[in-house]
VOGU-3710 file (C-alpha; in Angstrom, 3 decimals, decimal comma):
1> mkgrtvvldh> 0,000/0,000/0,000  1,579/3,255/-1,166  1,346/6,593/0,609  1,292/7,838/4,199  -1,366/6,940/6,743  -1,685/8,157/10,324  -3,717/5,819/12,541  -5,016/7,124/15,882  -6,313/4,402/18,174  -5,859/2,812/21,610
11> lndreaaali> -3,864/-0,267/22,594  -4,359/-1,974/25,970  -6,405/1,087/27,020  -3,440/3,333/26,227  -3,668/6,160/23,704  -1,439/5,374/20,713  -0,626/6,617/17,204  0,993/4,879/14,241  2,574/6,283/11,089  2,530/3,915/8,121
21> vdgvledfli> 4,590/4,760/5,017  4,164/2,595/1,936  2,785/-0,230/4,052  5,629/-0,158/6,623  5,230/0,925/10,265  7,531/3,950/10,238  6,776/5,363/13,692  4,752/4,469/16,747  3,794/6,485/19,819  2,111/5,088/22,917
31> egdaptpgti> 1,084/6,538/26,249  3,131/5,483/29,267  2,884/5,743/33,024  5,954/7,981/33,401  5,825/11,783/33,032  5,729/12,765/29,357  8,635/14,722/27,823  7,614/18,372/27,605  5,912/18,375/31,012  6,783/21,524/32,975
41> yraradrpvk> 7,115/21,527/36,763  7,515/24,058/39,460  10,165/22,067/41,355  12,162/22,491/44,549  15,910/21,967/44,717  16,662/19,133/47,108  20,318/18,122/47,331  23,343/18,609/45,085  25,390/15,691/43,749  28,847/17,181/43,288
51> gqggmflttp> 30,375/14,103/41,718  27,807/14,211/38,903  27,598/17,981/38,579  23,858/18,036/39,211  21,085/18,309/41,764  18,091/16,229/42,758  14,770/18,089/42,688  11,387/17,414/44,228  8,434/17,275/41,818  4,833/16,039/42,180
61> dgpaflrqvk> 5,805/12,947/40,121  8,856/12,009/42,167  12,546/12,965/42,190  14,064/14,673/39,156  17,693/15,233/38,240  19,028/18,512/36,855  22,522/18,920/35,414  24,606/22,109/35,366  23,275/23,622/38,594  25,766/26,391/39,270
71> glapgqmmlv> 24,268/28,990/41,578  21,343/26,884/42,815  20,770/26,259/46,509  18,704/23,587/48,303  15,149/24,771/48,907  15,105/27,067/45,896  12,022/26,899/43,625  12,500/26,750/39,836  10,800/25,889/36,573  12,020/22,761/34,799
81> qvtgyaeegk> 10,896/20,683/31,823  11,045/16,913/31,331  13,500/16,059/28,529  12,999/12,297/28,215  12,118/9,056/29,944  14,199/7,887/32,882  15,667/4,419/33,197  13,890/2,224/35,729  14,726/3,328/39,251  16,311/6,611/38,177
91> aipvtqkllf> 15,192/10,230/38,555  13,270/12,118/35,865  15,696/14,014/33,557  14,850/17,724/33,386  16,242/21,008/32,075  15,751/24,679/32,937  15,679/25,625/29,245  11,957/25,600/28,584  10,405/25,125/25,131  6,733/25,617/24,264
101> ksryaivtpd> 6,282/23,551/21,135  3,335/23,055/18,797  2,728/22,157/15,132  3,681/25,528/13,674  5,528/27,402/16,405  8,110/26,937/19,144  8,404/29,660/21,789  11,934/29,876/23,262  12,042/32,117/26,371  15,829/31,688/26,773
111> apglnisrsi> 16,671/32,438/23,123  15,154/35,750/21,965  14,707/36,454/18,281  12,588/35,260/15,378  13,712/32,318/13,267  12,106/30,473/10,363  12,905/26,866/9,492  15,759/26,707/7,000  13,799/24,160/4,982  11,505/27,030/3,921
121> rnederdrll> 13,588/28,706/1,210  11,035/30,613/-0,826  11,562/34,311/-0,022  7,911/35,261/-0,568  6,838/32,526/1,827  9,398/33,613/4,413  8,162/37,224/4,134  4,575/36,025/4,606  5,533/34,102/7,744  7,503/37,031/9,149
131> evahestgdl> 4,442/39,223/8,781  2,236/36,654/10,542  4,766/36,321/13,372  5,096/40,054/13,961  1,331/40,557/13,978  0,806/37,648/16,385  3,532/38,287/18,960  3,579/42,069/19,254  6,174/43,096/21,856  6,416/39,711/23,551
141> pyglilrsac> 10,000/39,326/24,848  10,354/35,629/24,003  12,037/33,953/21,076  9,979/32,309/18,334  10,763/29,584/15,801  8,379/28,951/12,911  8,563/25,278/11,952  8,657/23,730/8,494  4,942/22,861/8,772  4,198/26,575/8,285
151> agadvediae> 5,042/26,335/4,567  1,765/26,837/2,704  -0,321/26,633/5,885  -3,308/28,876/6,502  -2,432/32,245/8,059  -5,135/31,954/10,717  -3,955/28,493/11,787  -0,361/29,703/12,170  -1,393/32,832/14,046  -3,657/30,849/16,381
161> divamcnlae> -0,813/28,425/17,138  1,661/31,234/17,846  -0,751/33,032/20,168  -1,571/29,806/22,042  2,111/29,027/22,664  2,883/32,621/23,680  -0,024/32,645/26,129  1,078/29,328/27,619  4,649/30,592/27,969  3,486/33,779/29,655
171> qvlnddgdtp> 1,242/31,868/32,044  3,986/29,426/33,060  6,827/31,932/33,282  4,797/34,326/35,437  3,957/31,582/37,928  4,684/32,588/41,509  3,763/29,448/43,426  5,918/28,117/46,250  5,244/24,369/46,220  6,087/21,649/43,659
181> evlsegdgph> 3,374/21,452/40,987  2,716/20,388/37,394  2,276/23,590/35,388  1,899/22,102/31,915  1,408/18,500/30,774  3,458/17,071/27,924  1,668/16,119/24,709  0,077/12,687/24,386  0,467/10,403/21,325  -2,463/11,814/19,330
191> llawrdwvep> -1,377/15,408/19,861  2,242/14,497/19,128  1,150/12,890/15,866  -0,646/16,104/14,856  2,327/18,183/15,971  5,199/16,265/14,393  3,861/14,120/11,527  3,167/17,076/9,286  3,645/15,642/5,801  0,395/15,001/3,858
201> asiestkggf> -1,257/11,768/4,978  -4,642/10,106/5,235  -6,008/10,033/8,782  -7,705/6,996/10,354  -9,191/7,699/13,785  -11,993/5,176/14,137  -11,759/2,360/16,659  -10,015/-0,760/15,348  -7,744/1,157/12,991  -4,613/-0,640/14,199
211> erhgvldald> -6,048/-4,017/13,246  -7,346/-2,862/9,853  -4,020/-1,311/8,850  -1,752/-4,131/10,019  -0,260/-2,168/12,921  -0,801/-5,015/15,383  1,131/-7,439/13,168  3,983/-4,926/12,838  4,065/-4,500/16,619  4,367/-8,260/17,065
221> vaqdirepls> 7,566/-8,082/15,002  8,784/-5,052/16,972  8,319/-6,865/20,280  10,549/-9,698/19,060  14,332/-9,342/19,223  14,683/-10,393/15,574  14,165/-7,758/12,864  14,348/-8,796/9,171  16,406/-6,735/6,699  16,555/-6,705/2,916
231> ggaflyvept> 18,470/-9,446/1,102  17,752/-12,053/3,767  19,869/-10,337/6,445  18,484/-9,622/9,909  19,168/-7,864/13,214  18,955/-9,044/16,797  17,967/-6,062/18,975  18,358/-6,812/22,685  17,977/-4,132/25,386  20,004/-4,750/28,540
241> rafvavdvnt> 20,243/-2,788/31,769  23,396/-1,014/30,552  22,871/-0,599/26,801  21,030/-1,809/23,707  22,924/-4,506/21,802  22,332/-4,746/18,039  23,788/-7,777/16,261  23,870/-7,723/12,435  23,665/-11,082/10,628  24,041/-11,823/6,914
251> gsdtslaagi> 21,539/-14,672/6,942  21,735/-17,075/4,026  23,887/-14,760/1,879  27,390/-16,257/1,574  28,772/-13,908/-1,103  31,930/-11,845/-0,569  29,839/-8,680/-0,252  27,351/-10,171/2,236  28,796/-8,266/5,217  28,743/-4,803/3,680
261> kanmacakql> 25,267/-5,384/2,211  23,877/-6,411/5,616  25,578/-3,484/7,356  24,268/-0,971/4,816  20,758/-2,400/5,252  21,227/-1,960/9,009  22,308/1,674/8,524  19,151/2,377/6,549  16,712/0,658/8,908  18,253/1,174/12,359
271> prvlrvrglg> 16,610/4,543/13,184  13,163/3,138/12,368  13,846/-0,055/14,331  14,892/1,906/17,440  12,123/4,476/17,026  9,272/1,951/16,814  10,664/-0,030/19,760  11,121/3,160/21,813  14,781/2,409/22,555  17,465/4,903/23,563
281> gqiildlapm> 20,555/5,335/25,706  23,804/3,626/24,724  23,539/1,607/21,502  26,300/-0,855/20,560  26,345/-2,307/17,034  28,053/-5,654/16,464  28,262/-5,422/12,675  28,718/-8,177/10,125  32,342/-8,708/8,994  33,462/-6,193/6,373
291> pkkdrrafes> 36,797/-4,644/5,282  37,897/-1,541/7,182  37,869/0,394/3,902  34,048/0,069/3,874  33,612/1,678/7,279  33,385/5,213/5,888  30,559/4,223/3,518  28,677/2,646/6,430  29,128/5,771/8,567  27,862/8,011/5,747
301> alraslkads> 24,774/5,853/5,239  24,025/5,757/8,969  24,543/9,512/9,331  22,093/10,176/6,488  19,472/7,924/8,108  19,875/9,526/11,520  19,612/13,020/10,053  15,996/12,308/9,106  15,213/10,711/12,484  13,032/12,475/15,054
311> eettmlgwtn> 15,190/11,453/18,038  18,598/13,012/18,632  21,384/10,435/18,205  25,154/10,964/18,433  27,554/8,748/16,487  30,456/8,025/18,843  32,557/5,832/16,546  34,399/2,519/16,512  35,740/0,538/19,445  38,933/-1,533/19,501
321> lghfelqrkr> 36,810/-4,645/19,038  35,245/-3,229/15,867  31,858/-2,363/17,382  30,152/0,929/16,541  28,697/3,036/19,361  25,782/5,461/19,440  24,234/7,604/22,164  20,500/8,129/21,661  18,066/10,354/23,529  15,481/8,474/25,595
331> grislteala> 12,575/10,364/24,049  10,200/7,384/23,846  8,787/4,905/26,262  9,976/1,364/25,572  7,376/-0,566/23,563  7,969/-3,673/25,677  7,462/-1,678/28,871  4,291/-0,012/27,576  2,702/-3,285/26,491  3,830/-5,375/29,469
//
């Protein structure tokens, strides 16, 4: 089935959203029990951890951990935002750099100025968006980023989005409470799908959509450790307490180029495989055997795939044993954890 389809449904009584591209499950979002990234707290500083350069905070949802805490003292109240999902038994990761993000606009209180997505290159369109932004924000002292979804969008929709984010920012930043509290909830899967999956797509929101569009079958594959690749190759994806191990296998291919073909297939599919499974943290790739001269081609292919990925991932390079290491943001809840 060609084209893009967004399916909004529920799974195990949890709100969930699936993005299907040309018949393949390209992305999957599901509601978890942990605080959602984007949630904003009024938090209280608890105790510093000098060895880690951070401080534990008290929030309504449990302890949080804030890095780079120069100048903060225990007992001090502050505004922080959840940046990702914590590992089991660890504190919620937060930052003091707040972002108010929607489909068309991102308000950046700590970074004044007006910016338009670099993917919008048409000068007439950029002028149109600048005019909308100036009329919508007035003298508001916050920064504003207009996202790529603004290209060709209705002026009223963009203006409404900008005003909503500016009002939310003003409400949160002018808070004067003195006890830990949730000031703004992070977006759920359906709202995230509207916010981030902006390319043209058909929308399916009636009950049972996951079954009709084959999402449940794709999730069965994603919950297994084995992921098929093109050419008969496959991956084993196994999360451990310390890291995610990815083992690349050539399968039945015994040709001289089997290793590089399997590794290039891995480079192309790995971001999708990790994204659908909701995996992050340290990623270690045990690649199929290939000559060292082919490493640069593999790195280029992987870099290109990660560039289009929605989760921030850093390529750390090769180890002495020939493994390749990645560090990936924990921006998703683990699929296995959500469906347990």
